BALOBA-1460 file (C-alpha; in Angstrom, 3 decimals):
// residues 326
<rec num="1" residu="m" x="19.118" y="2.935" z="18.265"/>
<rec num="2" residu="l" x="15.326" y="3.015" z="19.425"/>
<rec num="3" residu="c" x="12.979" y="0.498" z="18.039"/>
<rec num="4" residu="i" x="9.482" y="-0.993" z="18.757"/>
<rec num="5" residu="e" x="9.597" y="-4.627" z="19.317"/>
<rec num="6" residu="i" x="6.599" y="-7.275" z="19.105"/>
<rec num="7" residu="s" x="7.068" y="-8.790" z="22.544"/>
<rec num="8" residu="t" x="4.387" y="-11.424" z="21.918"/>
<rec num="9" residu="p" x="1.612" y="-11.945" z="19.347"/>
<rec num="10" residu="g" x="-1.449" y="-9.907" z="20.531"/>
<rec num="11" residu="g" x="-2.867" y="-6.388" z="20.643"/>
<rec num="12" residu="p" x="-1.403" y="-3.151" z="20.313"/>
<rec num="13" residu="e" x="-0.311" y="-2.999" z="23.753"/>
<rec num="14" residu="v" x="2.402" y="-5.953" z="22.772"/>
<rec num="15" residu="l" x="4.351" y="-3.136" z="20.865"/>
<rec num="16" residu="t" x="7.038" y="-2.436" z="22.910"/>
<rec num="17" residu="p" x="9.836" y="0.456" z="22.798"/>
<rec num="18" residu="a" x="13.551" y="-0.908" z="22.994"/>
<rec num="19" residu="e" x="16.833" y="-0.382" z="22.413"/>
<rec num="20" residu="r" x="19.123" y="-2.575" z="19.781"/>
<rec num="21" residu="p" x="22.616" y="-2.175" z="18.596"/>
<rec num="22" residu="d" x="22.659" y="0.140" z="15.262"/>
<rec num="23" residu="p" x="22.189" y="-2.120" z="12.109"/>
<rec num="24" residu="q" x="25.186" y="-1.989" z="9.671"/>
<rec num="25" residu="p" x="24.631" y="-1.895" z="5.987"/>
<rec num="26" residu="g" x="25.673" y="-5.104" z="3.655"/>
<rec num="27" residu="a" x="26.738" y="-5.187" z="0.470"/>
<rec num="28" residu="g" x="24.300" y="-3.465" z="-1.930"/>
<rec num="29" residu="e" x="22.333" y="-1.776" z="1.138"/>
<rec num="30" residu="v" x="22.384" y="1.734" z="2.460"/>
<rec num="31" residu="l" x="21.639" y="2.693" z="6.102"/>
<rec num="32" residu="i" x="19.136" y="5.318" z="6.629"/>
<rec num="33" residu="a" x="18.391" y="7.711" z="9.642"/>
<rec num="34" residu="v" x="14.756" y="7.174" z="9.843"/>
<rec num="35" residu="a" x="12.700" y="10.269" z="10.148"/>
<rec num="36" residu="a" x="9.078" y="8.863" z="9.706"/>
<rec num="37" residu="a" x="7.873" y="5.410" z="9.147"/>
<rec num="38" residu="g" x="4.327" y="4.168" z="7.657"/>
<rec num="39" residu="v" x="2.105" y="2.083" z="9.364"/>
<rec num="40" residu="n" x="0.332" y="-0.449" z="7.145"/>
<rec num="41" residu="r" x="-1.945" y="-3.519" z="7.665"/>
<rec num="42" residu="p" x="0.948" y="-6.057" z="7.357"/>
<rec num="43" residu="d" x="2.298" y="-4.571" z="10.001"/>
<rec num="44" residu="v" x="-1.023" y="-5.604" z="12.139"/>
<rec num="45" residu="l" x="-1.063" y="-8.808" z="10.803"/>
<rec num="46" residu="q" x="2.464" y="-9.220" z="11.808"/>
<rec num="47" residu="r" x="1.957" y="-8.004" z="15.305"/>
<rec num="48" residu="r" x="-1.075" y="-10.663" z="16.108"/>
<rec num="49" residu="g" x="1.346" y="-13.431" z="14.442"/>
<rec num="50" residu="g" x="-0.252" y="-13.739" z="11.296"/>
<rec num="51" residu="y" x="2.181" y="-12.336" z="8.924"/>
<rec num="52" residu="p" x="5.824" y="-13.300" z="10.086"/>
<rec num="53" residu="p" x="8.776" y="-11.523" z="8.274"/>
<rec num="54" residu="p" x="10.636" y="-13.676" z="5.487"/>
<rec num="55" residu="p" x="13.869" y="-15.516" z="6.337"/>
<rec num="56" residu="g" x="16.771" y="-13.279" z="7.439"/>
<rec num="57" residu="v" x="14.686" y="-10.145" z="7.715"/>
<rec num="58" residu="s" x="14.542" y="-8.162" z="11.192"/>
<rec num="59" residu="d" x="11.866" y="-8.934" z="13.175"/>
<rec num="60" residu="i" x="11.070" y="-5.276" z="13.852"/>
<rec num="61" residu="p" x="7.764" y="-4.222" z="12.140"/>
<rec num="62" residu="g" x="7.380" y="-1.702" z="9.668"/>
<rec num="63" residu="l" x="7.712" y="-1.951" z="5.658"/>
<rec num="64" residu="e" x="8.427" y="1.849" z="4.612"/>
<rec num="65" residu="v" x="10.672" y="4.744" z="6.041"/>
<rec num="66" residu="a" x="11.946" y="8.140" z="5.115"/>
<rec num="67" residu="g" x="15.034" y="9.651" z="5.971"/>
<rec num="68" residu="t" x="18.613" y="10.581" z="5.292"/>
<rec num="69" residu="v" x="21.332" y="8.181" z="3.859"/>
<rec num="70" residu="v" x="24.109" y="7.796" z="6.393"/>
<rec num="71" residu="a" x="26.163" y="5.096" z="5.586"/>
<rec num="72" residu="l" x="26.848" y="3.104" z="2.122"/>
<rec num="73" residu="g" x="27.697" y="-0.804" z="1.886"/>
<rec num="74" residu="d" x="29.849" y="-2.354" z="-0.576"/>
<rec num="75" residu="g" x="28.918" y="-1.820" z="-4.035"/>
<rec num="76" residu="v" x="26.059" y="0.986" z="-3.634"/>
<rec num="77" residu="a" x="25.943" y="3.250" z="-6.505"/>
<rec num="78" residu="g" x="23.771" y="6.114" z="-7.241"/>
<rec num="79" residu="w" x="22.990" y="7.269" z="-3.630"/>
<rec num="80" residu="g" x="25.466" y="9.512" z="-1.476"/>
<rec num="81" residu="l" x="25.450" y="10.433" z="2.180"/>
<rec num="82" residu="g" x="22.933" y="13.065" z="2.993"/>
<rec num="83" residu="d" x="20.691" y="12.066" z="0.180"/>
<rec num="84" residu="r" x="16.824" y="12.427" z="1.184"/>
<rec num="85" residu="v" x="15.115" y="9.113" z="0.380"/>
<rec num="86" residu="c" x="12.187" y="6.782" z="1.198"/>
<rec num="87" residu="a" x="12.529" y="2.954" z="0.935"/>
<rec num="88" residu="l" x="10.503" y="-0.296" z="0.738"/>
<rec num="89" residu="v" x="11.947" y="-2.401" z="3.494"/>
<rec num="90" residu="a" x="10.967" y="-6.204" z="4.522"/>
<rec num="91" residu="g" x="10.773" y="-5.278" z="7.697"/>
<rec num="92" residu="g" x="12.783" y="-2.986" z="10.280"/>
<rec num="93" residu="g" x="10.979" y="0.241" z="9.759"/>
<rec num="94" residu="y" x="9.967" y="0.806" z="13.245"/>
<rec num="95" residu="a" x="13.254" y="2.507" z="14.409"/>
<rec num="96" residu="t" x="15.625" y="5.323" z="14.430"/>
<rec num="97" residu="i" x="17.775" y="3.678" z="12.049"/>
<rec num="98" residu="c" x="16.979" y="1.238" z="9.173"/>
<rec num="99" residu="v" x="18.752" y="-0.648" z="6.330"/>
<rec num="100" residu="a" x="17.232" y="-0.624" z="2.886"/>
<rec num="101" residu="p" x="18.546" y="-2.569" z="-0.325"/>
<rec num="102" residu="a" x="19.640" y="0.420" z="-2.596"/>
<rec num="103" residu="p" x="17.210" y="-0.733" z="-5.744"/>
<rec num="104" residu="q" x="14.385" y="-0.301" z="-3.359"/>
<rec num="105" residu="c" x="15.168" y="3.354" z="-2.211"/>
<rec num="106" residu="l" x="13.620" y="6.440" z="-3.880"/>
<rec num="107" residu="p" x="14.530" y="10.048" z="-4.033"/>
<rec num="108" residu="v" x="12.060" y="12.184" z="-1.851"/>
<rec num="109" residu="p" x="9.660" y="13.551" z="-4.394"/>
<rec num="110" residu="g" x="9.223" y="17.238" z="-5.082"/>
<rec num="111" residu="s" x="8.812" y="19.578" z="-2.190"/>
<rec num="112" residu="l" x="7.346" y="16.650" z="0.400"/>
<rec num="113" residu="d" x="8.642" y="16.469" z="3.613"/>
<rec num="114" residu="l" x="10.032" y="13.008" z="5.044"/>
<rec num="115" residu="v" x="6.580" y="12.582" z="6.954"/>
<rec num="116" residu="a" x="4.707" y="12.789" z="3.638"/>
<rec num="117" residu="a" x="7.481" y="10.779" z="1.765"/>
<rec num="118" residu="a" x="7.535" y="7.774" z="4.313"/>
<rec num="119" residu="a" x="3.641" y="7.291" z="3.168"/>
<rec num="120" residu="i" x="4.687" y="6.369" z="-0.118"/>
<rec num="121" residu="p" x="6.544" y="3.363" z="-0.381"/>
<rec num="122" residu="e" x="4.519" y="0.539" z="0.678"/>
<rec num="123" residu="t" x="1.067" y="1.756" z="-1.139"/>
<rec num="124" residu="f" x="2.791" y="2.932" z="-4.634"/>
<rec num="125" residu="f" x="4.710" y="-0.115" z="-4.764"/>
<rec num="126" residu="t" x="1.560" y="-2.310" z="-4.142"/>
<rec num="127" residu="v" x="-0.649" y="0.008" z="-6.158"/>
<rec num="128" residu="w" x="1.736" y="0.186" z="-9.252"/>
<rec num="129" residu="t" x="2.233" y="-3.551" z="-9.747"/>
<rec num="130" residu="n" x="-1.339" y="-4.481" z="-9.131"/>
<rec num="131" residu="v" x="-3.278" y="-2.261" z="-10.886"/>
<rec num="132" residu="f" x="-0.933" y="-0.967" z="-13.835"/>
<rec num="133" residu="e" x="1.131" y="-3.977" z="-14.162"/>
<rec num="134" residu="r" x="-0.573" y="-7.266" z="-13.302"/>
<rec num="135" residu="g" x="-4.156" y="-5.300" z="-13.731"/>
<rec num="136" residu="r" x="-3.176" y="-3.643" z="-17.033"/>
<rec num="137" residu="l" x="-5.445" y="-0.528" z="-16.488"/>
<rec num="138" residu="v" x="-5.059" y="1.991" z="-19.194"/>
<rec num="139" residu="a" x="-6.542" y="5.372" z="-19.856"/>
<rec num="140" residu="g" x="-9.852" y="5.148" z="-21.037"/>
<rec num="141" residu="e" x="-10.669" y="2.193" z="-18.809"/>
<rec num="142" residu="s" x="-12.672" y="1.822" z="-15.756"/>
<rec num="143" residu="a" x="-11.718" y="0.446" z="-12.061"/>
<rec num="144" residu="l" x="-13.584" y="-0.090" z="-8.557"/>
<rec num="145" residu="f" x="-11.087" y="0.294" z="-5.592"/>
<rec num="146" residu="h" x="-12.637" y="-1.507" z="-2.381"/>
<rec num="147" residu="g" x="-11.441" y="0.651" z="0.885"/>
<rec num="148" residu="g" x="-11.486" y="3.743" z="-1.288"/>
<rec num="149" residu="t" x="-9.965" y="5.952" z="1.845"/>
<rec num="150" residu="s" x="-7.238" y="3.536" z="3.107"/>
<rec num="151" residu="g" x="-3.867" y="4.123" z="2.297"/>
<rec num="152" residu="i" x="-3.925" y="1.661" z="-0.941"/>
<rec num="153" residu="g" x="-7.414" y="3.142" z="-1.708"/>
<rec num="154" residu="t" x="-6.196" y="6.937" z="-1.797"/>
<rec num="155" residu="t" x="-3.329" y="6.026" z="-3.441"/>
<rec num="156" residu="a" x="-5.020" y="3.692" z="-6.342"/>
<rec num="157" residu="i" x="-7.703" y="6.390" z="-6.855"/>
<rec num="158" residu="q" x="-5.314" y="9.349" z="-7.470"/>
<rec num="159" residu="l" x="-3.130" y="7.396" z="-9.876"/>
<rec num="160" residu="a" x="-5.966" y="5.728" z="-11.781"/>
<rec num="161" residu="v" x="-7.422" y="9.298" z="-12.333"/>
<rec num="162" residu="a" x="-4.189" y="10.687" z="-13.030"/>
<rec num="163" residu="r" x="-3.616" y="8.398" z="-15.658"/>
<rec num="164" residu="g" x="-6.809" y="8.675" z="-17.746"/>
<rec num="165" residu="a" x="-8.916" y="6.172" z="-15.702"/>
<rec num="166" residu="r" x="-12.642" y="6.136" z="-14.565"/>
<rec num="167" residu="v" x="-12.719" y="5.309" z="-10.905"/>
<rec num="168" residu="f" x="-15.503" y="4.060" z="-8.611"/>
<rec num="169" residu="a" x="-14.617" y="3.243" z="-4.922"/>
<rec num="170" residu="t" x="-16.176" y="1.782" z="-1.996"/>
<rec num="171" residu="a" x="-15.862" y="2.816" z="1.878"/>
<rec num="172" residu="g" x="-17.923" y="2.184" z="5.026"/>
<rec num="173" residu="t" x="-19.345" y="5.949" z="5.651"/>
<rec num="174" residu="d" x="-20.950" y="8.426" z="3.476"/>
<rec num="175" residu="d" x="-18.258" y="10.692" z="4.624"/>
<rec num="176" residu="k" x="-15.542" y="8.396" z="3.325"/>
<rec num="177" residu="c" x="-17.452" y="8.092" z="0.093"/>
<rec num="178" residu="r" x="-17.056" y="11.785" z="-0.167"/>
<rec num="179" residu="a" x="-13.338" y="11.852" z="0.608"/>
<rec num="180" residu="s" x="-12.776" y="9.251" z="-2.357"/>
<rec num="181" residu="e" x="-14.626" y="11.648" z="-4.552"/>
<rec num="182" residu="a" x="-12.620" y="14.680" z="-3.304"/>
<rec num="183" residu="l" x="-9.506" y="12.529" z="-4.640"/>
<rec num="184" residu="g" x="-10.969" y="11.581" z="-7.980"/>
<rec num="185" residu="a" x="-13.473" y="8.841" z="-7.671"/>
<rec num="186" residu="e" x="-16.443" y="9.391" z="-10.025"/>
<rec num="187" residu="r" x="-18.895" y="8.012" z="-7.296"/>
<rec num="188" residu="g" x="-18.016" y="6.602" z="-3.881"/>
<rec num="189" residu="i" x="-20.159" y="3.463" z="-2.636"/>
<rec num="190" residu="n" x="-20.953" y="3.264" z="0.902"/>
<rec num="191" residu="y" x="-20.840" y="-0.855" z="0.991"/>
<rec num="192" residu="r" x="-22.942" y="-0.799" z="4.088"/>
<rec num="193" residu="t" x="-25.886" y="0.902" z="2.540"/>
<rec num="194" residu="e" x="-25.526" y="0.260" z="-1.154"/>
<rec num="195" residu="d" x="-24.841" y="-2.909" z="-3.601"/>
<rec num="196" residu="f" x="-21.455" y="-2.043" z="-5.302"/>
<rec num="197" residu="v" x="-22.543" y="-4.184" z="-8.121"/>
<rec num="198" residu="a" x="-25.632" y="-2.796" z="-8.769"/>
<rec num="199" residu="v" x="-24.079" y="1.021" z="-8.611"/>
<rec num="200" residu="v" x="-21.148" y="-0.132" z="-10.925"/>
<rec num="201" residu="k" x="-23.741" y="-1.406" z="-13.403"/>
<rec num="202" residu="e" x="-25.975" y="1.467" z="-13.208"/>
<rec num="203" residu="r" x="-23.041" y="3.804" z="-13.810"/>
<rec num="204" residu="t" x="-21.505" y="1.969" z="-16.659"/>
<rec num="205" residu="g" x="-24.670" y="1.402" z="-18.501"/>
<rec num="206" residu="g" x="-24.744" y="-2.327" z="-17.499"/>
<rec num="207" residu="r" x="-20.971" y="-3.086" z="-18.732"/>
<rec num="208" residu="g" x="-19.145" y="-3.197" z="-15.333"/>
<rec num="209" residu="v" x="-15.643" y="-2.246" z="-15.149"/>
<rec num="210" residu="d" x="-12.517" y="-3.682" z="-16.429"/>
<rec num="211" residu="l" x="-10.698" y="-4.148" z="-13.020"/>
<rec num="212" residu="v" x="-11.349" y="-4.625" z="-9.604"/>
<rec num="213" residu="l" x="-8.876" y="-4.470" z="-6.839"/>
<rec num="214" residu="d" x="-9.960" y="-6.318" z="-3.529"/>
<rec num="215" residu="h" x="-8.435" y="-6.678" z="-0.316"/>
<rec num="216" residu="v" x="-11.338" y="-8.233" z="0.902"/>
<rec num="217" residu="g" x="-12.198" y="-11.866" z="-0.669"/>
<rec num="218" residu="g" x="-14.803" y="-14.126" z="0.851"/>
<rec num="219" residu="e" x="-18.128" y="-13.210" z="0.103"/>
<rec num="220" residu="y" x="-17.033" y="-10.101" z="-2.258"/>
<rec num="221" residu="f" x="-15.235" y="-12.740" z="-4.465"/>
<rec num="222" residu="a" x="-18.441" y="-13.724" z="-6.450"/>
<rec num="223" residu="r" x="-19.708" y="-10.277" z="-6.496"/>
<rec num="224" residu="n" x="-16.337" y="-8.891" z="-7.691"/>
<rec num="225" residu="l" x="-16.602" y="-11.016" z="-10.590"/>
<rec num="226" residu="a" x="-20.160" y="-9.858" z="-11.151"/>
<rec num="227" residu="a" x="-19.344" y="-6.364" z="-11.266"/>
<rec num="228" residu="l" x="-16.336" y="-7.109" z="-14.135"/>
<rec num="229" residu="a" x="-17.009" y="-6.336" z="-18.029"/>
<rec num="230" residu="i" x="-16.251" y="-8.768" z="-20.412"/>
<rec num="231" residu="d" x="-12.405" y="-9.231" z="-20.664"/>
<rec num="232" residu="g" x="-12.496" y="-7.775" z="-17.228"/>
<rec num="233" residu="r" x="-9.871" y="-8.373" z="-14.479"/>
<rec num="234" residu="l" x="-9.634" y="-9.153" z="-10.741"/>
<rec num="235" residu="v" x="-6.738" y="-8.357" z="-8.722"/>
<rec num="236" residu="q" x="-6.693" y="-9.885" z="-5.289"/>
<rec num="237" residu="i" x="-4.456" y="-8.375" z="-2.708"/>
<rec num="238" residu="g" x="-5.457" y="-9.644" z="0.633"/>
<rec num="239" residu="l" x="-8.082" y="-11.383" z="2.473"/>
<rec num="240" residu="m" x="-9.237" y="-8.967" z="4.952"/>
<rec num="241" residu="g" x="-13.074" y="-11.157" z="4.729"/>
<rec num="242" residu="g" x="-11.232" y="-14.104" z="6.625"/>
<rec num="243" residu="a" x="-12.140" y="-16.799" z="4.018"/>
<rec num="244" residu="a" x="-8.886" y="-18.123" z="2.085"/>
<rec num="245" residu="s" x="-11.270" y="-19.908" z="-0.387"/>
<rec num="246" residu="a" x="-14.683" y="-18.961" z="-2.287"/>
<rec num="247" residu="p" x="-17.082" y="-20.457" z="-4.575"/>
<rec num="248" residu="i" x="-16.431" y="-19.418" z="-8.516"/>
<rec num="249" residu="d" x="-18.647" y="-19.654" z="-11.259"/>
<rec num="250" residu="l" x="-16.305" y="-21.279" z="-13.953"/>
<rec num="251" residu="g" x="-18.688" y="-20.948" z="-16.614"/>
<rec num="252" residu="a" x="-19.035" y="-17.017" z="-16.284"/>
<rec num="253" residu="v" x="-15.019" y="-16.899" z="-16.424"/>
<rec num="254" residu="l" x="-15.050" y="-18.632" z="-19.812"/>
<rec num="255" residu="r" x="-18.194" y="-17.042" z="-20.830"/>
<rec num="256" residu="r" x="-16.702" y="-13.233" z="-20.358"/>
<rec num="257" residu="r" x="-12.931" y="-14.037" z="-20.502"/>
<rec num="258" residu="l" x="-12.328" y="-12.954" z="-17.129"/>
<rec num="259" residu="t" x="-8.899" y="-12.611" z="-15.707"/>
<rec num="260" residu="i" x="-8.292" y="-13.416" z="-11.783"/>
<rec num="261" residu="t" x="-4.742" y="-12.599" z="-10.410"/>
<rec num="262" residu="g" x="-3.157" y="-11.459" z="-7.246"/>
<rec num="263" residu="s" x="-0.154" y="-10.851" z="-5.451"/>
<rec num="264" residu="t" x="2.029" y="-10.152" z="-2.347"/>
<rec num="265" residu="l" x="4.922" y="-7.765" z="-1.974"/>
<rec num="266" residu="r" x="6.774" y="-8.773" z="1.213"/>
<rec num="267" residu="p" x="8.397" y="-11.800" z="-0.232"/>
<rec num="268" residu="r" x="9.465" y="-10.782" z="-3.591"/>
<rec num="269" residu="s" x="13.143" y="-10.702" z="-4.400"/>
<rec num="270" residu="i" x="15.114" y="-7.322" z="-4.556"/>
<rec num="271" residu="p" x="15.459" y="-7.101" z="-8.291"/>
<rec num="272" residu="e" x="11.638" y="-7.815" z="-8.551"/>
<rec num="273" residu="k" x="11.144" y="-4.942" z="-5.876"/>
<rec num="274" residu="g" x="13.564" y="-2.636" z="-7.605"/>
<rec num="275" residu="a" x="12.136" y="-3.291" z="-11.154"/>
<rec num="276" residu="i" x="8.964" y="-1.861" z="-9.447"/>
<rec num="277" residu="a" x="11.002" y="1.022" z="-8.116"/>
<rec num="278" residu="a" x="12.160" y="2.024" z="-11.315"/>
<rec num="279" residu="a" x="8.862" y="1.721" z="-12.986"/>
<rec num="280" residu="l" x="7.770" y="4.383" z="-10.457"/>
<rec num="281" residu="r" x="10.682" y="6.849" z="-10.924"/>
<rec num="282" residu="r" x="9.938" y="6.453" z="-14.527"/>
<rec num="283" residu="e" x="5.832" y="6.663" z="-14.638"/>
<rec num="284" residu="v" x="4.930" y="7.879" z="-10.890"/>
<rec num="285" residu="w" x="7.466" y="10.292" z="-9.547"/>
<rec num="286" residu="p" x="6.687" y="13.017" z="-12.200"/>
<rec num="287" residu="l" x="3.297" y="13.137" z="-11.021"/>
<rec num="288" residu="l" x="4.428" y="13.664" z="-7.467"/>
<rec num="289" residu="d" x="6.975" y="16.008" z="-8.072"/>
<rec num="290" residu="s" x="4.123" y="18.619" z="-9.656"/>
<rec num="291" residu="g" x="1.877" y="17.645" z="-6.968"/>
<rec num="292" residu="r" x="-0.742" y="16.404" z="-9.197"/>
<rec num="293" residu="v" x="-0.705" y="13.148" z="-6.804"/>
<rec num="294" residu="r" x="0.345" y="13.263" z="-3.214"/>
<rec num="295" residu="p" x="0.277" y="10.711" z="-0.154"/>
<rec num="296" residu="v" x="-2.603" y="11.541" z="2.428"/>
<rec num="297" residu="v" x="-1.397" y="11.259" z="5.443"/>
<rec num="298" residu="y" x="-4.195" y="11.493" z="8.351"/>
<rec num="299" residu="r" x="-2.227" y="11.520" z="11.236"/>
<rec num="300" residu="t" x="1.401" y="11.099" z="13.170"/>
<rec num="301" residu="f" x="2.483" y="9.643" z="16.310"/>
<rec num="302" residu="p" x="5.994" y="9.756" z="17.893"/>
<rec num="303" residu="l" x="7.500" y="6.188" z="17.291"/>
<rec num="304" residu="r" x="7.075" y="5.473" z="21.172"/>
<rec num="305" residu="e" x="3.712" y="5.604" z="20.665"/>
<rec num="306" residu="a" x="3.391" y="2.809" z="17.801"/>
<rec num="307" residu="a" x="0.579" y="0.921" z="20.044"/>
<rec num="308" residu="a" x="-1.731" y="3.983" z="19.434"/>
<rec num="309" residu="a" x="-1.195" y="4.205" z="15.495"/>
<rec num="310" residu="h" x="-2.182" y="0.415" z="15.745"/>
<rec num="311" residu="r" x="-5.349" y="1.181" z="17.616"/>
<rec num="312" residu="l" x="-6.004" y="3.978" z="15.229"/>
<rec num="313" residu="m" x="-5.353" y="1.580" z="12.375"/>
<rec num="314" residu="e" x="-7.729" y="-0.837" z="13.481"/>
<rec num="315" residu="s" x="-10.594" y="1.053" z="14.235"/>
<rec num="316" residu="s" x="-10.883" y="2.257" z="10.459"/>
<rec num="317" residu="e" x="-11.474" y="5.729" z="11.124"/>
<rec num="318" residu="h" x="-8.536" y="7.113" z="9.268"/>
<rec num="319" residu="i" x="-8.556" y="8.419" z="5.517"/>
<rec num="320" residu="g" x="-5.135" y="7.989" z="4.323"/>
<rec num="321" residu="k" x="-2.077" y="7.065" z="5.835"/>
<rec num="322" residu="i" x="-1.024" y="6.781" z="9.639"/>
<rec num="323" residu="v" x="2.984" y="7.577" z="10.083"/>
<rec num="324" residu="l" x="5.196" y="7.418" z="12.840"/>
<rec num="325" residu="t" x="7.808" y="9.958" z="13.631"/>
<rec num="326" residu="t" x="11.454" y="9.480" z="15.320"/>
């Protein structure tokens, strides 16, 4: 198979096309002929040497794929040869052939093609478990999503609005703010020129939002707490701000009954990820099948041009997802 290797930790240029023997599915796994693979921030972190794959997982980057099932491991039920699937994987996605645990596979929704389907798993698994399970966002509540035009942001906005929530989103340009509004956000907030705490407070009559989803951390932490309403929840899913620790006003947490939580997806067990997949199929797949929610694909690159895809990812010029095609 053709795959993309990380020759050594470093910049995009270390992503190198290579050939390896085709993997074989083990018990409970399916083998997928990959048509497309999503590009995500964790792939960039892995390339730089800061996010190694879990023990036993392929060193090939790539956390989500879409394609056709070409082989089944022992004990696999519910899938057949030729099925079109998208799948969350812990690694190995940047390749023409990929093994995926059967519980982490989902049918390609509705009329979506395989490129669009490849843009679903990583962001939809992440948003569902963090916004709606850990964050407990329900209809009638309000949320602030940082990075509103990222893959996570475009997914979170659409799902939250479709499920009856009021949404605010930050972005780095006015054009991106308008793009987040086109997806359903009530107000896009340019974090370079506006104070997101002040805007949220003004738009909510001083109350604040029920949920903040943040991938920045650092100096955002205290401001996120300030943006929350009483009984509000902060869900931390990344540390792009660079600081692994931040000061906290514990008195404010007590007085306003705030909840602070967070999670990572890649190290979670197959049964845990399978439970998320089952929830997505039940709660979200009808929205995708009907077209009410759609993955936003900004640009595609051939698999051999993974380095160019990473350069675009690091520029933050994109809106939505970047996808590699085989």
